[in-house]
MARLO-234802 format. One record per residue: x, y, z of N, C-alpha, C in turn. Coordinates in steps of 0.02 Angstrom, whole numbers, plus 50000, padded with zeros to 5 digits. Atoms other than C-alpha are relative to their C-alpha. Layout:
<atoms>
XYZXYZXYZ ...
</atoms>
This chain:
<atoms>
499704995650046553945468055501500624998649983 499354999950029555395466455374500265004250008 499244993349989557105471255406500165001749958 499584998450048558055481555286500584994750006 499615006050003559345472255211500655004150023 499365001349968561055470055322500614996849934 499435002350042562705469755216500715001550047 499414998949961564545469855283500115004949980 499654992150031565435485855274500664995049939 499255005350038566815473355163499494999149919 500355001050051565145470355043499745007149984 500454994750015564825489155023500275002549923 499634997050065565165497354857500005007750014 499824993049981565805515354872500195004149938 500114995950045566295521154722500084995649912 500085002750083566215518554490500594996850022 499525005650023567895510954505500024993350031 500015006649968567565499754627499384995849987 500285003150025565955494654569500254995449933 499575002150060566785491354387500374992850020 499495005549982568215480954494499734993650037 500445003549956566875469854584499674996249946 500305001550034565835467054444500454993549949 499615004550007567415459654354500234993050044 500005005949968567735448354474499634995950023 500625004649991566125441554520499924995449928 500075003050105566065435854295500464996950020 499545005450021567835428254323499974996350055 499985003849954567295418854489499324992549949 500515003350019565805410654359500534992849958 499725006850015566165393354292499314999149926 500444998750061565225389754107499854993450010 500345006750023564225370954118500074996949946 499725004450064564435356854006499415000949958 500874999750056562655357653955499965008149970 500094994850028562285372053839499535000849994 500574997950032560575381653788500165001449965 500034996450038560245385553632499665005349993 500464990549997559805405953593499294999050011 500725001450016558015400353556499694996250040 500115000249934557975391553708499755002350074 500204995649943557155399153886500734998750027 499464998549976558605405053962500384995050057 499915005749946558165393354125499254996450000 500435004449994556965380654151499315004450020 500634997949970555105388254173500095009349974 499914991850005555615405854120499525001949903 500234998750058554765414353940500615002449973 499514996150038556275423853912500374994349972 499675004050027557325415153785500905001650024 499254997950002559315416453779500295003849953 499904992150039559315430253625499795001950033 500254991349977558315439853692500225002750084 499485001049959559305437053842500845005049993 499414999150026560975440653771499675009849983 500174992650002560165458753703499715002150057 499994996349941559525464353844500515000950054 499094998449960561285462753935500145003049955 499744996150034561745472053794499905008050028 500324993449933560755487253881499985001850048 500035000249944560885482154036501085003950012 499364997250009562785484753994500275007850000 499984994550017562595502053897499895002550057 500174997149951561685507654041500305000950076 499475000849953562985504054164500705003449991 499244994650026564375512254055499635005750018 500384992750015563165527054037500075005250095 499844996549924563295529954231500905001450027 499234998149983565075528554241500355006949963 499894996550006565425540054107499525006550017 500164992749965564205553054188500305002250025 499394999249935565595551854330500465002849976 499504998250038566775554854220499975007849978 500094994050021566165569254120499775004650061 500384996449953565565575754288500765002150046 499274999149971567585574154355500215006849985 499574989850033568095591654246499145000449973 500614997550010566395598054245499555001849945 500474999950063565555594054084499614996150003 500815004149999564205583854142499645002350065 500464994349931562685589854264499544996750013 500375004149958561875575754297500054994350007 499545007349982562415558954368499534994050053 500395004849978560765552554439500154989849993 499865007350042561225533054407499684997050006 500305005650004560405518154353500024994150031 499625005849977561505506754423499664994150055 500485003049950560505494354513499264996649976 500814999550035558995497254412500054996849925 499925001150053559545489454270499314994949968 500275004850010558365475354269499275003249960 500565000450049557005487254208500055000449909 499795004050080557725483354020499574991450003 500215007550028556625465954051499245003849978 500504998350003555045476854079499995004949929 500044998550071555395487553914499744994849953 500135004850021555645471353834499154998349999 500685003549985553715465753905499535006549980 500244993050025553215481653833499934998649921 499815000250051552685483453650500395005649974 499674991550049553605499153541499765004950013 500264993550017552185508553535499424999550047 500184999349942551485505953714500315006850040 499834993149955551705524953797500304999750059 499745003249916552805524953956500375007150015 499704993249978553295538454055500684997150063 499535004949960555085530954139500205005550057 499864994849961555725538354306500815002249988 499314999949994557515543454323500764994650023 499285008449990558535526754339499594996849953 500125004050046557735520154176500375000149941 499335000250059559375519854051499814994049960 499855006750014559375502354026499114996749974 500704999250022557305504753998499995003749925 499734993850060557975518253864500154997249945 499465003450041559275507453790499524996449958 500085006450046558025492253740499455004749955 500334996750053556725504353665500105002149967 499644995050066557865513953552500414993749949 499565004150035558855496253510499454995549950 500555005450029557165486453467499585005949936 500254995150048556645503253341500154998049959 499795002250089557735496353197500524991350034 499895003349998557965479753238500764997349967 499375000750030559355475253106500605003750016 499714995949979560415487153177500125000750073 500114997749926560375485153364500455004150021 499314995449965562145489653409500225005549972 500164994450020562035504153290499455003350059 500444997549973560495509853390500204999750085 499804999849934561135505553560500535006350009 499474991850013562635519053510499485002750008 500574994149994561435529753478499505004450046 500394997449957560345529653611500685000650078 499734997749934561855529853744500285008149987 499604993950004562475546253650499285004950010 500524995649983560525553653654500125001150061 499935002049941560815549053839500435004050039 499314997550011562465558453833499905006050001 500324991950008561725574853769499755000450042 500334994449926560665577453919500385002250042 499585000449923561975572754047500385008049978 499444994450013563215586953953499435006049983 500564993350010561525599953916500165002449926 499594998950071562045598653726499295003049964 500495000650029560685605053622499584996149957 500405004850040560495591253515499564993650030 500375005749959559725581153655499474998049967 500645001150046558225572253550499305002250040 500674998549953556925576953708500005006349996 499904992949948557365592953799500385006949943 499854994750045558515600653651500485003350061 499574995649946559795605553836499695002050057 500294997349968558425609053929499984998150091 500045003649948558625596154066500114991049980 499825005250017559175577654063499374995150033 500515004149971557685567254052499904994649943 499775004250064557175550753971499465000149968 500714998650043556005556153840500204999549932 499915002050068555925552753656499094998549961 500655000850042554305555553550499944995749947 499895005650044554925544353426499894993250021 500095005949965554885530353543499614997750031 500694998949956553325534353632500255002850091 499795001349970554335537753775499655009450030 500084993249973553635553953888500355003450052 499484998249961554845564353970499655001250073 500284997149939554585565754176500625003550043 499864994549953555305580554290499545001550054 500204997549952554715581554451499804998850071 499905003949940554385574954632499854995349973 500035006450003554525558254658499294998050005 500665002050023552945549154584499485006449994 500554996150014552255565754525499685000249932 500115002650053552225558054337499114996450000 500485005850020550965545854380499274998750011 500664998150026549275556354400499895000549922 499954999850048549685560954234499924993449955 499905006950003549975541554192499424999049983 500745000650003548135539754234499805001549964 500574996250029547365552954151500234996949905 499825000650065548495546853988499694991849983 500185006249996547775528354015499245000249988 500904997550019545835537654028500215001949921 499844996650066546345546853857500094993849939 499705003250051547155532253769499124994249978 500885002750017545175521953798499705006149968 500474997450031544475534253726500065006749949 499764996550040545475546353612500064997249928 499795001750065545695539053425500435003249988 499094999850018547625545353418500344996149940 499875002950049548355542453286500674997050020 499125002649993550165541853380500134990150051 499985006549962549445525153480499564997149969 500505003950017548375508553443499464999550038 500555001749930546775504853524500154995050046 499695005749935547675490853635500685004250028 499304997049961549115501053684499935000850075 500144998549902549185502453893500815004949990 499104994549973550445515853980500314996550056 499605003649987551795511954072500235004950021 499444993849977552585522854204500384996950062 499455002049945553945519654319500215003050070 499914997149968554385523954476500354998150068 499575002149917555485523854656499634998050061 499945001749942555265516654822499695008850032 499944993249966555465534854864499445003249986 500745000050023553855538654785499214995250022 500445002849987552705527254865499405002250036 500054995749951552305537154987499565008150006 500104992650034552035554354885499294999149991 500584996850005550505563354855499854995649923 500244999850052550665559954674499844991149988 500355007949991550675538754703499384998850025 500715000549992549335538954800499505003049978 500394996950021548425549454715499884996649932 500075005150051548545538654565499674994150012 500255005949985548325523054639499344999350034 500795002849950546735526854733499605002149929 500664997250055546125536954552499914994449969 500235007250052546355520954452499764995950026 500315007049964545635509854569499285002849996 500874997549994543965523954579499984998549929 500185002150088543945522654364499754995049998 500195006550028544075505254371499364996650026 500555000449964542685503154513499395002549948 500574994450031541635517454406499884994649930 500235000050080541775506854237500115001149959 499944995050057542725517754151500894996049996 499375002150025544495507454056500465004650041 499094996849992546215512354129500484994849988 499455004650012547485502154025500635001950038 499524996249967548855507154149500384991050041 499625002449958550435498154219500525004250031 499614993449968551305507954347500624993250036 499415005249999553065498354393500485003250063 499564996849936553795503154581500734995450004 499255001949974555695500454596500135002050043 499714999949912556155496354786500624997550011 499225001249987557705497054843499824996550074 499995003649933557255490355015499904992249996 500275005249986557085471755043500384996150059 500045000849951556985462055179500764993049982 499385003050006558855453655217500334991749998 500235009250043558505433755199499835000749953 500765002450039557205434255071500365001749925 499565001650059557895427254892500035004649962 500014996050061557815444054807499585003749972 500824994850021556035451854768499895005050073 500104995749952555495464054879499564995250071 500415003149946554715460555051499295000350020 501004999450028553065454255045499645003650064 500384997449966552695461355204500385006150038 499664993449994553835476755204499475006249990 500424995050013552895494855194499735001749957 500274998950073552875496055005499644997449971 500515007950027552165479254978499255003550035 500554999149955550985484555113499605008649948 500404994850038550525500855015499764998049933 500325001450082550365495854830499454993250018 500355007450011549565479154880499175001050020 500914998149962547985487254987499545003049938 500324995450042547315496654832499464996649968 500415003750052545615492454771499944999949928 499984997050087545425492054580500614996749959 499634999050035547205489754555500514992350012 499475006549978548165472654537500684999750004 499055001749972549705466354637500164994849981 499325004550007551315457554565500654999850027 499424998449986552955457454634500614996249950 499345005050027554595450454571500775003050026 499364998350005556545451154580500175004049956 499764994650055556925467254486500754999049989 499435001050013558735460754495500324993149956 499875003350063558475445254389499605000949944 500284999450060558275446354216499244994849993 500475003250032557235432654184499324999550063 500654999849949556045433954342499515005249972 500144993549994555685452754313499594998149928 500545001450046555115446554123499454997449978 500555004050004554205435354151499355000250043 500584996349942553165446554310499775007249941 500314994750060552945460754169499834998949942 500075002950031552685449854042499334999550005 500545003749992551315443554118499415005650032 500304992749974550615460654201499675004349941 500334998950050550625467054047499334999149925 500365002850041549645456053949499425000950038 500664997849966548275457354096499675007349986 500384993350033548135476054052499625000549939 500394999150059548055473653883499414996850003 500535005850009546785460753897499445003650036 500594999349960545655465954050499695010149979 499984991650001545985485554016499835003450064 499944998549924546295486854195500725000450029 499174996849964547735494854319500364994250031 499725003649970548985485754388500785002750024 499204996749987550665488254495500364995450010 499675007049997552085476954472500635004250051 499424994349959553305479754627500604993549990 499275003750007555345475154585500025000950060 499554999649953556575470954717500715003549961 499384998450014558085481254670500535003750041 499624997349987559535489054722500275010549979 499704991650018560425509154719500734998050020 499114998749985562235506254688500465007249996 499464992549994563035524354658499115004650018 500334998249957562115537254741499845007249941 500254992850010561205554354690500625007149983 499424994049992562435571354659499965003750064 499934995149925563115577354809499884996250063 500205005349934562555561354925500744994249983 499405006650000563995547154968499754994249963 500205006450031563985532554875499874994150040 500205002549951562895521454949500344993549985 499665007250007563335500154966499374997650003 500265003350016562705486854925500124991849973 499415006050024563085467154911499904997749946 499854999450068563855463754735499304995349996 500435005250039562745447654732499135003549981 500624994750017561165461354712500045002549935 499904995850060561985468054570499534997049938 500255003250047560815465654428500504997149937 499665000350035562155467254298500554990150011 499815006150035563075452554355499464995550017 500305003849984561665442954415499814996849913 500284999250057561055443854206500934996249985 499385005950013563075436854171499884992850010 500145006749947562645424154307499744994549949 500405000950053561145418354202500294996349930 499965001350064561835419954029500674992449993 499565006049992563475407854100499524994450019 500455007449976562335395154171499774998249942 500515003750084561475393054009500584998149951 499405002950046563005391153924500075004549934 500144996950066562685406053810500625004349984 499414995449996564205416553850500324998250055 499474997549946565775415253940500395001950064 499624993649973566655422454088500435004449954 499594997050030567905428453957499495003249950 500174996950036566645432453845499345006650019 500564994149976565475444053970500365005449998 499544995149991566965452954002500265005149934 499974997950072567395456453816499305003349980 500624998250001565485460553792500025005850037 499874991749973565805475853926500345003550000 499634993649997567345480753882500085003849934 500064999150064566795482553694499315005050004 500404993049988565245493953775500225005350014 499704995149976566215502953875500455004549941 499644997250044567325507553745499525005549953 500694996850044565675511553621499725007550050 500444995349963564865522353769500645007550004 499644994650010566545532053803500185005049937 500164998350090566705536753610499565004750016 500464996150032565155543153609499745005750059 500174993549960565205553753783500545006249988 499744993350029566825563053695499805001349957 500184996850036566015566353561499665005350003 500354995049975564655575253637500345004050028 499724996649963565745584453742500055008349965 499864993550025566015599353601499295002349972 501024997750031563855599753560499905006050018 500264993349977563295616853568499644999950070 500584999349969562235621953712499595006149992 500484994249992560935633253739500395007750015 499854995450032561485650753721499595008150021 500324993749984560135664353740499324998350046 500915003049958558415663753847499575001649953 500705002350044557415665053685499994993849981 500155008550025558125646153635499854999150064 500225003249942557865643353815499164999150020 500875000649994556015648153809499374999649942 500274999750071555715644653639499364995749997 500605005450023554605629353665499515000150066 500164999249946554025635053830499234999849993 500674999149994552175641653792499975004849939 499814997950076552155644753606499345006150010 500365000450009550835657953573499965003449931 500315000050055549965661053412499455004550010 500804998449984548475673953448499715002049917 500584999550062547935675453246499834992650001 500525004950005547515656553261499794997950035 500595000849965546715657253407499425002849978 500625001450065545505668953318499784997049959 500265002750054545525660553180499624994050016 500485006449983544965646553261499385001150052 500844999150001543505653753355499715003649962 500624998050044543005663153202499614994249965 500295009350025542855641653132499755001450051 500605003549954541915637153284499345005749979 500834996150006540675651553254499904998149933 500085001850067540685646453062499484993850012 500265004849987540315630153125499274998550024 500564999249932539075633953254499345002449941 500624997350021537925644453117500104994149945 500025003850064538275632052971499674993150017 500285006550006538015613152970499844999050043 500055001949960538235610953132499485005750049 500364993549966536935624353171499234995650045 500595004449961535575611553204500224994250062 499845003149968536535599653311500095004850074 499724995449960536935615353408499295000750049 500824996049956534845621753450499924991750025 500215008049986534565599953484500354999750075 499975000149947535805601053629499925005350041 500304994749941535285617553696499075000150016 500825001750000533435609653671499515004849981 500874998250028532645620853563500215007249993 500074994249997532865636653645500815003350013 499364996950013534785645753596500095005350076 499654993849958535645654553736499845008450015 500074992150026535625670753644499405002850012 500624997850019533805670853634499635000650068 500305001949926533665667553829499935008750034 500184993549944533795686753890500575002150052 499455001649952535175692954003500204997250046 499835006049975536325681254081500355001150070 499525000349943537315679954266500454996649957 499395002350003539165675354267499814993649998 500095007249977538705658254334499644996749896 500254999250062537375659354167500374997949927 499614998850082538535664154021500554992350015 499635008750005539785648454095499644996249972 500405006350003538585636554086499834997549924 500324999550063537995641753905500585001949964 499304999750061540025644453830500074991050020 499825006450005540315627053898499684994649965 500445000750046538665619153819500184999749917 499954998650062539095626553651500834996649983 499445005550025540935620453673499994994149999 500085007549987540365603653716499764997649927 500665001750060539105604053537500755001049944 499495000550069540875610353444500564994649984 499295002949979542235600553522499924991750014 500255004649972541975582653523500574996250042 499565003649963543535579653596499995002850100 500184997749933543125590853753499644994950051 499925002049913543105584353928499725003950049 499874996549931542225592954079499674995450034 499955004349955542475584654234500255001450074 499854996849937542675588354423499824996650038 500345000849961542125583454588499285000449993 500644997350022540205583354563499855002549923 500064998150092540295587954387499295000149973 500714998250014538765581254340499535001050036 500344998049939537935588654480500135007849987 499984993249981538145605554442500835001950019 499644999149937539835605654545499965004150058 500444999649903540035613954712499515008549971 500524995150026539025630754618499555000649977 500315003250039538115622254517500125003949908 499494998150074539015630454355499854995549946 500125008350045539005612854260499394998949984 500615002649997537225610154298499605000549926 500265002250068536275601454159500364997949937 499585003650049537885597354073500104992849961 499905004850008537975582154084499334994049953 500415004650042536345577554018500145003349919 500244998750064536785588753860500714996549972 499145004750045538635580653850499954993250022 500095008949995538315563753890500714995650070 499575002649942539765552753968500795005649989 499584996449993541045566353919499805007450050 499954997549925540535574654081499894995750042 500175006549929540605564054233500565003950074 499664997349946541395564754400500684996850012 499225002649949543055561554492499975002150086 499794996649918543745560654654500075006549994 500124992949957543825574954771500685003649998 499134998749998545925575254775500185004849930 499844993950069546615589254651500354998349965 499175001050039548375581254613499344992549950 500295005150037546985565354545499575003449951 500284997850072545855577654434500395005149978 499614997450064547275587254365500504995949961 499885005650028548145573254346499794997249943 500314999350051547075567254249499805003249925 500074996750062546805580954151500635001549953 499584997950036548545583254089500144992549950 499925002850027548705564154061499444999149921 500455001050078546965565453938500135006949953 499614992350082547815582853854500514996449956 499505002950027549225572153808499784994749950 500155005350052548315558953733499345002349935 500504998450061547225571453609499475002850016 500594998249991545775576553698500045008250045 499954992349960545385594153789499604998950043 500525001349933545055593753964499995005750039 500064992749962544245608354056499724996250074 500285000849948544115600754212499805008050072 500444994749945543365610654392500114998550068 500005000649942543975611854551499555003450051 500604995849962542885617054683500395005650050 499714992849990544205631554761500615003849989 499464996949988545755640354785500524995350038 499715004149936546165628654929499934992649984 499935005350016545945614054847500744999649918 499224996650042547285620854696500634998050017 499534998749966548255623054816500754989450038 499915007749977548405604454875500264996149934 499855004950086548755596654687500515006549964 499574995550026549875613554640500744998149956 499385001450016551385602354595499884994549929 500484998950057550195597154431500135003449944 500044993050079550355613254358500745002550007 499264998249989552045618054425500554996649956 499485003450016553105603554386499724995449949 500255004650042552045593854263499655003749937 500164999450038551015602654155500335007049979 499974993450037551815619954124500964997949981 499445003350024553485609354099499844997549949 500235004650041552845597153978500185001749926 499794998550058553115606253814500875003850006 499134996950004554875615253878500324994650010 499395008749999555595595853921499884995949927 500035004650063555105590153746500025004849960 499834995350055555555605753636499384999149959 500465000050040553655603653598499684995849967 500155007350047553535585153522499344998150079 500765002749966552235581953675499745008750039 500324997849967550975595353761499264997250025 500745003649964549435594453884499535009049993 500394994349998548325607453828499334997550067 500275001849951547215610453977499545009850029 500384993049977545755625254044499824996450045 500315003049951545585621154213499675009050043 500434993649971544105632654295500084998850088 499974999849917544185637554498499695004450009 500174994649971543045645854575500265003650058 499614998449998544055657054648499895006650081 500114993049972544415674154756499585001250086 500295002749900543615678454930499295005349997 500514998049984541775683754977499885004050042 500014994949931541545700655071499644997450070 500505001049963540215693055164500164994550054 499715005249949541315678355248499614994950011 500535006050002540175665255188500634994649995 499785005149985541455648455232500765000350030 499294998849977543115655355311500314998849959 499425000950033544815652155263500204996749928 499855008750054544595634355156499705002849932 500434997350046543085642355056500275008349975 500004994550031543665660155039500995002550000 499184997350013545765659254992500075004749951 500054995950059546125671454905500785003349976 499464999950027547985668454862500004996749927 499785001650085548645668454689500594999449997 499385000050013550445669554712500474991149979 500015006150035550735651854670500004998549927 500155001750080550135653954493500355005249964 499694992150041551075671154467500704996649965 499385001050024552565663054446500164994349973 499905007450029552465647654356500205000949922 499854996450074553285652654172499374993849945 500495004550067552035648554014499144999650034 500574999749998550315647254115499635008149999 500504995250026548885657054062499774998950063 500614998649979547925664554205499495005049983 500764996150033546175672554160499725000850063 500564996349933544815682654283499595002649958 500444996450040543275685054208499735003950045 500784995749937542235701554327499404996749985 500664998550021540715699254232499814995349945 499905006550064539805687954104499975003749919 499884997650067540025700853968500514994649967 499135001650015542045694153960500014993450010 500115009049968541585676554042500084999049929 499775003450043541155669653869500585000049931 499584999850050542285677453756500784999450030 499465002849980543795673553872500114992150030 500085008750000543365653653902500135000749931 499925003050084543115652553713500725003049978 499214999050015545085661953704500234995450021 499485004649979545775649053832499904993149967 500485008350024544725633453747500644999949919 499574998750083545605640953565500634999550031 499504998649980547235643253652500164991950031 499895008750003547525623553695499624996849967 500155003350097546805617853545500585000349970 499514999450056547895626653449500615001550017 499404996449965549465631553557500264995150053 500235004249940549035618153698500315002150044 499894996149946549155630753807499724997750076 500155004949923548925625654004499665010050044 500194995049976547545639454056499744999250083 500424998949945546745643654245499825006349983 500814995950014545055651154235499895003750057 500214998449920544795659254412499415005149976 500794993950001542855664854413499905001950079 500214997249936542385676354536499584997850029 500465003649988541425666254640499375004850060 500364994749977540595681454742499515002449947 500394997950072539925685054570499594998049953 500115006050042539245669054509499215004249976 500844997049996537355677954545499885005249984 500114994150009537585695054541499705004249951 500284996450072536385704454432500065008149999 499974989649996536495724454492500755001249988 499194994350006538105736854465499775004850054 500154992949946537545754654534499474999150064 500575001849958536045748054618499384996849989 500225007049993534675735354655499435002749934 500584999250064533645731854495500385001049949 499844995050055534745739454390500244995049931 499735006350038535315721254323500755003449948 499435000150040536925729654230500604996850017 499265005149989538105715554286499704996049955 500175005150036537105705254187499945002649942 500004997250086537335702653975499664995249970 500395003850033536455695653854500714994149948 499535003150026537375678753786500295002249916 499814995850069538445684153613499884992349963 500325004950050537695671353475500695000449956 499505002850020538955664053359500315006349950 500004995250049538825679053243500415004350027 499524993149973539695690753366500594996050041 499205003549967541125677753432500515003349979 499184997550018542535684653318500065008750009 500064990449997541955703453342500205001250078 499944999449945542075699853533500414996750038 499565003049976543535690353556500545003850049 499614998149931544645692953720500564998549967 499355002350013546505690953668500274999250029 499384998449954547865683953778500325005650033 499374994049966548545700453894499725004049957 500104992249985547315714253849499474998450045 500564998349957546255722653956499415002849968 500444995450039544665729353947499875006550045 499754993749946544605748654009499115002849964 500424997449967543155758054071500125006550001 499964995249970542865775754067499625004250024 500395000149965541945785554172499915007750003 499884991649987541705806354168500665001549946 499344994950039543235815054082500574993450010 499615006249981544265798654117500845004849993 499644996949990545775810854138500345001650065 499664999249915546065809854337500364996350017 500045005049982546225794854386499964992349973 500165003850026546705779654328499924990750041 500155007349959546115761054437500324993749966 499885007350037547005746054408499844992050015 500255004749961545895729454447499964994749978 500265008850042545205711854401499204996950063 500585005149950543775699454464499485006150043 500444993649951542735708854614500195006349987 499714994950000543805723654607499765003049960 500064996550052543135728454449499375002850010 500774998649977541275730754524499975005350038 499724995549974541835739554655500425005049974 499584996050032542985750554565499645005949949 500474993650047541585756854437499455000850039 500674994549957540385761554573500355003750058 499644990949970541765771954671500225003949933 499804996750090542245778354500499365004449966 500374996250005540385783254477499515005450035 499954994649956540225793654632500475004949989 499394996649977542005800854610499735006149931 500394997250041540925805754437499795005250002 500424994849997539705814154513500195005550052 499774995749973540915823854610500495002749954 499594996650039541835830254451500684997149983 499235002550022543395818354422499664991749973 500115004850051543545806754280500374994549994 499665007649962544225788954312500134995249943 499905005350058544965773854183499964994350066 499825006549969544715756154255500034994849953 499755006650036545765744154194499874992750041 499795007550011545155726854198500504995349979 499405003149999546625718654198499784993449956 500035005950022545875703554152500174992849975 499775003849986547165692354140500725001850030 499345000849949548425689654279500804997349958 499465002850008549595681554189499974996749933 499744993650021550175687354044499685005050019 500494994549988549925702854134499865005549917 499984994350057549235718553989500395003950010 499424995549992550745727254013499915007949977 500194993250038550335738553877499455003250001 500354997749973548855741653922499715003850046 499964997149941548935744854102500565006049998 499494996549990550435757254070499665004149950 500414995250020549605766353937499345003450024 500434995249977548115771554023500225001550074 499894995849953549065775854185500465004549982 499534993150037550355787454079499415004649991 500644993250043548545797054022499855002650070 500254995249922548195800854222500505002750025 499194998749976549945800754299499594999250068 500295003349943548805793154453499904992849998 500175007249994548565775054486499714997750034 500335001549954547575766554616500044990649986 500085008750004547755747154614499904996550049 500545001849955546305739654680500254990849991 499825005850004547005720754726499804994350041 500495003749976546005707654780500364993250045 499545005649951547435696754856500195002750039 499714997449915548555699754998500475004649965 499474993150026549785714054994500434996449997 499115004649992551395702055018499854993649928 500215004250029551465691454870499505001049933 500374998050045549965699654769500115000449924 499934996950058549595703754606500195008149992 499984992650002549765721554656500864999550006 499224997250014551715719954649500065000549938 500094999250057551475713354496500105006349937 500414993050030550535729354434500565004250013 499624995650002551905738354505500645001149981 499595003150034553305731554432499955002349938 500014996950058552645733954278500085008549970 499964992950004552405752954298500755000949984 499044997949983554355754154343500264999449934 499645001250058554875744854198499625002849932 500084996450064553755754154087500085006450011 499764991849984554465772854159499515001850013 500494996449945552815776054266500275005950044 499724996349964553405790354360499515006250017 500534997749974551655798354421499934995750064 500235001049937550865794654590499664992450024 500445008150001550225775554641500084998550070 499995002349923549525768354790499684992649987 500445007149997548795750254820499524999150045 500595001749958547275743954904500024994749978 499905008049997547655724754953499704998250063 500055003149947546985712355052500394999650041 499395002149953547635709655228500604994949992 499375005450006549275697755253499664997050055 500355003049950547965687155346499514995349950 500455006850033546795669855298499415004050005 500734996950018545055676355267499574997850055 500355002149941544055674955428499274998649992 500965002350024542315667455432499445005750022 500664995049976540675680955471500405004749985 499794994450005540955697955461500515003850007 499394996650002542475700955510500484998349945 499794999650052543075695455351500055006549944 500194996350021542515711055301500675007749999 499444995249969544085720055408500644997349964 499355003050032545465707655303499845003849916 500115000850079544635708455112499985010849961 500344994850039544355723754994499445003550004 500715000150004542985734355013499975005949970 500024993450033542395751054944500275004650045 499664994049967542815761755072500655001949978 499155000549994544665756155060500135002249938 499764999650065544615758854871499795009650003 500104993150011543715777554902500615004350037 499564997449967544935782255025500555001149953 499214999750024546495777154923499935006149927 500184996250027545655787454779500145006650010 499984991249979545495804354862500905002150033 499154996149963547195803254940500495001049945 499665001750052547735801054759500005006749972 499964995050080546845815254673500075005850053 499904996149921547175826154850500615003049956 499394999350017548805826154758500185006649936 
</atoms>
């Protein structure tokens, strides 16, 4: 096994001041050679990096270093709020130089030099000014200024839509699955932002190499490559752990190298990330391979970390590994600069960065909640309704013949009453016919998915319906990147348990994209999940997960639960339209226990079925986000039952029996768990003064807690009770009925309220 780098105590860099001083000492010790290279010549023999380009990249590296020093200066008097430094990672300037400016990139939190190169190249005739502007951009993030070009003061990220830089803030390497999806989308979506031969680049640190995001991304990239699906993706790992007696590159037999090298379908290469010329040559070769072959590759760079994260003691590293000193040595040995020239250049850049830091100090900060959440999740219900009406018009107009062809000549509205599963299948088929950008995918999607809901869609949608690896992180990352590339992804996961294993992609990646980019980037998504629990105990805790707590506190997320076929089609169309129009991130939870349910009150009544609505009914049956469905049984004056999913059917059955006893009940099907239909549930609750909340999820952290809070906030002063699942995993077999909500418990709760 490779040993970790060992350096003497005297070699440690412990403070920004020490880092500055030792750079000056190292440069002062350099000697200019007699033979000088011309700026157009290679900066050293065997390299494709010219002296002129090396000088340009050195300016970006200098800017990056002084940004780290300025961030700590701002922090010293509580005006800087983010000090994750790029010192030691300035070699990624060469990675940026090896890419094209229109290659979308997802840079991680040590990418200041990468950002500066991309910014400077956007205006070659005025590079110095663009570098100064880039420094100001980054410092605005440090001080949380509303003039930050990507997040508007919401966070410090390296992003800029004009520079094709996608902001990243997540767990280490959590953005890599999205990068896979974006690469997938670039090969299949004619997005005007990026040319057909663009590639996707994403950088990450060695701390992310073992994380779920990196493992999933590397696996998925290789999986899609093996399936013959182009994935033009370059992943760049900046690894701070090197062999102590290695010349500078990453340890060939180290753990990170083993993790990255062993991935089938992903080409591996490595270089010394502290050597500008070596990094440029390796990055240029890797980028050329990805662009030419449209296949994934990973570049492993040996780097160092010279400044610590907030709250950490400053780390140390031998100065001979400082990439800034390395580039200075490269330029001096080529005769392109003298030692005094390097120091002069270093100080001039430092003065410009410090000036920019002083300028951004007085810029305004976000001052209200409204300003903060403005870009989180835009809701334009009228546009969504118009989009549904437009889709209906296309389906009955010129596209009618295509719709008939897709359905094989027999339209679903002519097929008679349908189950929930059949209705979802027909709605997805209609969506495929109407939206060329739609993609339906997931584990076994071409075979119908876990419950057969997507059966036949592959034959109707062709390669727009496809299978994926079973890992939820890969599925969600693919969806987020594809949405970023202009597609409309509709992935399916096999159940809530699978969702929990990949929830970071929803929480930290999907729900934050519009927030962090001030709406410049979005990832429209309609995630379908067979959900909630089966009262007959089929499957045990893994198949019968009934916890939704992880979804309810994700800001901006839309969570939909259709209880029956009558609601399934309009709600799914609403989610698709909201994703298309507003970039909404929707989780569409389908009560798996009700997929094939036909009857409501008695066997053979078929009242849980519904005729599929034809396009002429789509606009009239539109189900807006955040609006409930109300059922009234009897007078509707005695009791309000608030529920959703499988609780709707059970509550209607209980309400029918109460009506026979002379009690009138209102059953409120929430339909939307986020945002809750607060106005509807408060109004219907006030109408009776008695509220029974029937919650399929657990008592602790369940939906019922949110309903109770909404009632309190809405000044409800009547009587309220909850019937909820027990705080326990759902066991296998008949024991499940002791944990889950049943009709007996609903009846008892209703009777207790009516007795008051």
